[in-house]
C-alpha positions in Angstrom: -0.2 -0.3 0.1 3.1 2.5 1.0 4.4 1.2 -2.1 1.7 2.1 -3.9 1.8 5.7 -2.6 4.5 6.4 -3.1 4.0 5.9 -6.9 1.3 8.3 -7.0 2.8 10.8 -5.0 5.9 10.7 -7.6 3.1 10.9 -11.1 1.4 13.9 -9.6 5.6 15.8 -8.9 6.1 14.5 -13.0 2.8 15.9 -13.6 2.8 19.0 -12.3 6.6 19.4 -12.8 5.9 19.2 -16.5 3.0 21.9 -16.3 5.9 24.1 -15.0 8.0 23.2 -17.5 4.9 23.9 -20.2 4.0 27.1 -19.0 8.0 28.6 -19.3 8.5 27.8 -22.5 5.0 29.7 -23.7 6.4 32.5 -22.3 1.6 55.1 -27.2 -0.4 56.6 -25.4 -4.0 58.7 -25.2 -1.6 61.6 -26.5 -5.0 64.0 -27.7 -5.7 66.8 -24.9 -7.9 66.5 -23.1 -10.0 69.2 -24.4 -11.3 66.6 -26.3 -13.9 64.6 -23.8 -15.4 67.7 -24.0 -15.8 66.3 -28.0 -17.4 62.4 -26.9 -21.1 63.4 -26.9 -21.0 64.5 -30.3 -18.8 62.2 -31.4 -21.6 59.6 -30.0 -25.2 61.1 -31.1 -23.7 61.1 -34.3 -22.1 58.0 -35.2 -24.5 56.0 -32.9 -27.6 57.8 -35.0 -26.2 56.6 -37.5 -24.7 53.2 -37.0 -28.1 52.2 -34.5 -30.6 54.8 -35.6 -30.4 56.4 -31.6 -32.2 59.9 -30.3 -31.0 59.8 -27.3 -28.1 61.3 -25.4 -29.0 58.4 -23.0 -25.9 55.4 -24.4 -25.3 53.8 -21.6 -21.7 54.6 -20.5 -21.8 58.2 -21.9 -23.2 61.7 -19.9 -26.2 63.9 -21.7 -25.0 67.2 -23.6 -25.5 69.9 -21.6 -24.6 69.1 -18.2 -24.6 72.6 -17.1 -22.6 71.3 -13.7 -25.7 71.0 -11.5 -26.7 67.9 -9.4 -28.8 65.5 -11.5 -30.9 62.4 -10.0 -30.3 58.8 -11.3 -32.1 56.1 -11.0 -30.3 53.1 -11.7 -32.1 49.3 -12.3 -29.8 47.3 -9.7 -29.6 43.6 -9.5 -29.3 42.9 -5.8 -27.3 39.7 -4.7 -30.4 37.3 -4.3 -31.3 38.1 -8.4 -34.1 40.5 -7.3 -34.4 43.7 -8.8 -34.4 47.2 -7.2 -34.8 50.9 -8.9 -32.1 53.2 -6.5 -32.2 57.1 -6.9 -29.0 58.9 -6.9 -27.9 62.4 -7.4 -24.6 62.0 -10.4 -22.6 64.0 -8.0 -22.0 59.8 -6.6 -20.1 57.0 -7.2 -21.3 54.1 -7.7 -19.9 52.4 -3.8 -21.8 55.6 -2.6 -24.6 54.7 -4.3 -24.4 51.3 -3.2 -23.4 51.5 0.0 -27.1 50.3 0.9 -27.8 47.2 -0.2 -23.9 46.0 -0.4 -25.0 46.4 4.5 -28.2 44.7 3.8 -26.4 41.0 2.4 -23.5 42.0 4.3 -20.7 41.3 1.7 -17.4 41.2 2.1 -16.1 42.3 -1.2 -19.3 43.8 -3.8 -18.2 43.7 -7.2 -20.3 45.7 -9.7 -20.6 44.9 -13.2 -22.4 45.7 -16.4 -25.6 43.6 -17.3 -25.3 42.2 -20.8 -21.0 42.7 -21.3 -20.4 41.5 -17.2 -18.1 44.3 -17.5 -16.7 44.8 -13.9 -17.5 48.7 -12.9 -15.0 50.7 -11.4 -16.4 51.8 -7.6 -14.8 55.2 -7.8 -17.2 56.0 -10.7 -19.9 58.5 -10.7 -23.6 57.2 -11.1 -24.3 59.4 -14.4 -21.9 56.7 -16.6 -24.0 53.6 -15.7 -27.6 55.3 -16.5 -30.0 53.4 -18.2 -27.6 50.2 -17.7 -28.6 47.3 -15.4 -25.8 47.1 -12.7 -25.4 43.1 -11.4 -23.9 43.8 -7.5 -22.2 40.8 -6.1 -19.8 38.8 -3.1 -16.8 38.4 -5.2 -14.6 37.1 -2.0 -13.5 33.2 -2.0 -15.1 31.1 -0.2 -13.4 27.9 -0.2 -15.8 25.5 0.9 -15.7 24.4 5.1 -15.9 20.2 4.7 -12.0 20.4 3.0 -10.9 23.4 4.8 -7.8 20.9 5.4 -7.3 19.2 2.2 -4.4 22.1 0.8 -4.7 20.3 -2.6 -8.9 21.0 -3.3 -8.5 24.5 -1.3 -5.2 25.7 -4.4 -7.7 24.1 -6.6 -10.5 25.9 -5.5 -9.0 29.1 -5.6 -7.9 28.2 -9.3 -11.6 28.1 -11.3 -12.9 31.2 -8.5 -10.0 32.7 -10.4 -10.1 32.1 -13.8 -14.4 32.0 -14.3 -13.6 35.8 -12.9 -10.6 36.1 -15.9 -12.9 34.3 -18.3 -16.0 36.4 -17.9 -13.7 39.3 -18.1 -12.0 39.0 -21.4 -15.4 38.3 -22.7 -16.7 41.3 -21.5 -14.3 43.1 -24.3 -15.7 42.2 -27.0 -20.0 43.2 -26.2 -17.9 45.9 -24.0 -15.3 47.9 -26.5 -15.4 45.2 -29.7 -19.0 45.7 -30.9 -19.7 49.8 -30.1 -16.1 50.3 -31.7 -17.4 47.7 -35.4 -21.0 49.1 -35.0 -19.5 52.7 -34.9 -17.0 51.9 -38.1 -14.8 52.6 -35.7 -13.0 49.6 -35.9 -12.3 48.3 -39.3 -13.9 44.2 -39.6 -9.8 43.4 -40.3 -9.4 45.1 -36.8 -11.6 43.8 -34.9 -11.2 40.5 -35.6 -7.0 40.9 -34.8 -7.7 42.6 -31.0 -11.2 40.4 -30.2 -11.2 37.0 -31.3 -8.0 36.2 -29.8 -9.1 37.2 -26.8 -12.6 35.0 -27.3 -10.6 32.3 -28.5 -8.6 32.3 -25.2 -11.4 32.7 -23.2 -13.5 29.9 -24.2 -10.2 27.3 -24.1 -9.8 28.3 -20.6 -13.7 27.8 -19.9 -13.7 24.3 -21.4 -10.5 24.2 -18.0 -13.0 25.3 -15.9 -15.4 22.6 -16.8 -13.4 20.4 -16.6 -11.7 21.1 -13.1 -15.2 22.7 -11.9 -17.1 18.4 -11.7 -13.5 17.4 -10.6 -14.1 19.7 -7.2 -17.4 18.3 -7.1 -16.6 15.0 -6.9 -12.9 15.5 -5.2 -11.8 12.5 -4.6 -7.5 13.1 -3.3 -6.9 9.6 -3.6 -7.3 10.0 -7.6 -7.7 13.4 -8.2 -5.6 15.1 -11.3 -5.4 18.2 -13.4 -2.3 17.0 -15.7 -4.6 15.3 -18.6 -6.9 19.0 -18.7 -4.5 21.0 -19.3 -4.2 20.1 -23.6 -1.6 20.3 -26.5 -4.6 22.7 -27.3 -4.9 24.6 -24.8 -0.9 25.7 -24.8 -0.8 26.1 -28.2 -3.7 28.6 -28.0 -2.0 30.8 -26.0 1.2 30.4 -27.8 -1.0 31.7 -30.0 -2.3 35.0 -28.4 1.6 35.6 -27.8 1.9 35.9 -31.6 -0.8 38.1 -32.5 -1.2 40.4 -29.0 2.4 42.0 -30.3 0.6 43.1 -33.1 -3.3 43.9 -31.0 -1.1 46.4 -29.3 1.1 48.4 -31.7 -2.8 49.3 -33.4 -4.8 50.5 -30.2 -1.5 53.1 -30.1 -2.1 53.9 -33.4 -5.8 54.0 -33.6 -5.0 56.5 -29.6 -2.4 58.7 -32.1 -4.3 59.1 -34.6 -8.3 58.4 -34.0 -10.2 61.1 -31.7 -13.3 58.6 -32.1 -11.4 55.4 -30.8 -10.1 58.5 -28.3 -13.4 59.8 -27.1 -15.1 56.2 -27.0 -12.4 54.4 -24.8 -12.1 57.9 -22.5 -16.2 56.7 -22.3 -16.3 53.3 -21.9 -13.6 53.7 -19.1 -16.0 56.4 -17.3 -17.5 53.5 -16.1 -15.6 50.2 -16.2 -12.9 49.2 -13.5 -10.6 47.5 -16.7 -9.3 49.5 -20.2 -9.0 47.4 -23.3 -5.8 47.9 -23.2 -5.6 46.5 -19.9 -7.9 43.8 -21.2 -5.5 42.2 -23.8 -2.9 42.1 -21.3 -4.6 39.7 -19.4 -3.5 36.0 -21.3 0.2 37.4 -21.1 -0.3 37.7 -17.2 -1.9 35.2 -16.5 1.0 32.6 -17.7 3.5 33.5 -15.4 0.2 32.8 -12.8 -0.1 29.7 -14.2 3.5 28.6 -13.5 2.6 30.0 -10.1 -0.9 28.0 -9.2 1.3 25.1 -10.7 4.6 25.6 -8.1 1.9 26.1 -4.9 0.3 21.7 -6.2 3.5 20.7 -6.7 4.3 22.1 -3.3 0.8 20.1 -2.0 1.5 17.1 -4.0 
């Protein structure tokens, strides 16, 4: 029996080492003046009117023009942690965090997360509520909580935390398409080729990671420390997907730098979107590259507990 356990432990150590080796192998700024911000409403009105037939200035993420500096009242639609719909009224000088403080207290949220309905783009809690007028705000608990049943099983806890983080990562990658990509394409700020260069590789990585997430979730739900192994789940396709992303990442960055320097509409759009969102488009396209080093850390932790 002891020999069998030793063999299993050795196999798990070899498996973890292989992952570490595999992960190691894969291894201008906005130049317009701030005066551009004052042009944003007109840019959006013209673009959206042509692309979507909109006449209202209450575009998602865009503060209506004609602001006289006065404090205005806004009613925000909120989905609470219990999935009920709430209508919460606040003033334009309030932040998301201030407006929803009562809801956070009501549900005793330790680490509240705020997301835009539809895209699930994470909202910057310091944004003022005018940026989300006309949209739906989802409030949820983002604090990771380990299953108390296996709180003494370090491998289980590490894997559960990995799954939690991986799902948050996948959600962020997928949000880029609806929050940034589709409006940019509809408004003809990005050509089809430019859209594909920036967003299609992100979606491929997100889809590949989501498949890993689903498989790992099954392992967690049917946890058996004697047989649980994750190595075979991280297939060659998974690592090839990251290899492919690294090949196009530099070109996508160059495109965004060029757009930021030369395309006024692109700059205005990104400034306004970033007014509501926690993550800029530039930040999101860097995430898969950063995630590779995080995988190495996870695998090292798994190895240490084997």
